[in-house]
C-alpha positions in Angstrom: 0.5 -10.5 6.3 3.7 -12.6 6.6 6.3 -9.6 7.0 7.2 -8.8 10.5 10.3 -6.6 10.0 12.4 -5.2 7.2 16.1 -4.9 6.8 17.2 -2.9 3.9 20.3 -1.2 2.6 20.7 2.6 2.6 21.1 2.4 -1.3 17.7 0.9 -1.6 15.9 2.8 1.3 17.0 6.4 0.7 16.4 6.6 -3.1 12.9 5.3 -2.5 12.2 8.2 -0.2 12.3 5.9 2.8 8.9 4.6 1.9 7.7 7.4 3.9 8.9 5.8 6.9 6.4 2.8 6.7 6.9 -0.4 4.5 4.6 -3.4 5.1 1.9 -1.8 7.3 3.8 -0.7 10.4 6.6 -3.1 10.8 10.2 -2.2 12.2 12.7 -1.0 9.4 16.3 -1.5 10.1 18.6 0.3 7.5 22.2 -1.2 7.1 24.6 1.7 6.8 28.1 2.7 7.9 27.3 6.4 7.8 24.6 8.8 9.2 21.2 9.0 7.3 21.2 10.9 4.0 17.6 11.8 4.6 15.6 13.1 7.5 14.2 10.0 9.4 13.5 11.9 12.7 9.7 11.6 12.2 9.8 7.9 11.4 9.8 5.9 14.6 9.9 2.5 12.8 13.2 3.3 11.1 16.6 2.8 12.7 20.0 2.7 11.1 22.4 -0.1 12.1 25.9 -0.5 10.9 26.3 -4.3 11.3 24.4 -7.0 9.2 24.3 -9.5 12.1 22.8 -6.8 14.5 20.3 -5.8 11.9 19.1 -9.4 11.2 19.1 -10.3 14.9 17.0 -7.2 16.0 14.8 -7.7 13.0 14.2 -11.4 13.8 13.3 -10.6 17.4 10.9 -7.8 16.3 9.3 -10.1 13.6 8.4 -12.8 16.2 6.8 -15.6 14.2 6.7 -13.6 10.9 9.3 -13.3 8.3 12.2 -10.7 7.9 12.0 -9.1 4.5 15.5 -8.1 3.1 15.7 -5.4 0.5 18.8 -4.6 -1.6 21.6 -6.7 -3.2 24.4 -5.6 -0.9 22.4 -6.3 2.2 21.2 -9.7 0.8 24.8 -10.5 -0.1 26.1 -9.7 3.4 23.1 -11.7 5.0 23.6 -14.6 2.8 27.5 -14.8 3.3 27.0 -14.6 7.1 24.7 -17.5 7.0 21.6 -15.3 8.1 19.2 -16.1 5.3 17.0 -19.1 5.2 15.1 -18.3 2.0 15.5 -16.2 -1.2 12.7 -14.9 -3.4 14.1 -13.5 -6.6 11.7 -11.5 -9.0 13.0 -11.8 -12.5 11.8 -8.8 -14.6 12.4 -8.9 -18.5 14.6 -5.8 -18.6 18.4 -5.7 -19.2 20.3 -3.0 -17.2 23.7 -2.0 -18.0 24.6 -1.1 -14.4 23.7 -1.9 -10.9 24.8 -4.2 -8.2 25.0 -8.0 -9.1 23.2 -9.9 -6.5 25.8 -12.7 -6.0 29.0 -10.9 -7.1 30.9 -10.7 -3.7 30.1 -14.1 -2.1 33.0 -16.4 -1.2 34.0 -19.1 -3.8 32.4 -22.0 -1.7 29.0 -23.1 -3.0 25.8 -22.0 -1.1 23.3 -24.6 -2.3 19.6 -23.7 -3.0 16.5 -25.6 -3.2 13.9 -24.3 -5.6 10.5 -24.4 -3.7 8.2 -22.3 -5.8 8.1 -20.6 -9.3 5.2 -18.3 -10.1 4.6 -16.6 -13.5 3.5 -13.1 -13.0 2.1 -10.4 -15.5 4.1 -9.0 -18.3 6.8 -11.7 -18.2 7.7 -11.4 -14.6 8.8 -14.6 -12.9 9.0 -15.0 -9.1 11.4 -17.8 -7.9 11.6 -18.9 -4.3 14.5 -20.8 -2.9 15.4 -22.4 0.6 19.0 -22.0 1.5 20.4 -25.6 2.2 22.9 -25.8 5.2 
């Protein structure tokens, strides 16, 4: 398995029931939040709440070793991308239009962040998975 740690936003983690305290078979999970947990995480030793994206990404990268850090949630991805902490993006396009939610690239600075498409996979029922490398 390629995932060695997970960084997620509270708005992704808590509505998902905290994934029962385990996501991707026992890897550490850092939750980016400026407030105390909104759910009980006391029985989940893999879960820690962190209030800074740089700290969350640094700790997750160290914990992951030679594996990848998976980032969940639009706000968390925006912060990590803006801080120059993401090397790759994988976007899953699902053929459903939503009238609300957070736009993935809404709050980025106006300068360009260039991406190089490295893979496109056509999935079932119209889902498309697009993988990009962040060019620096």
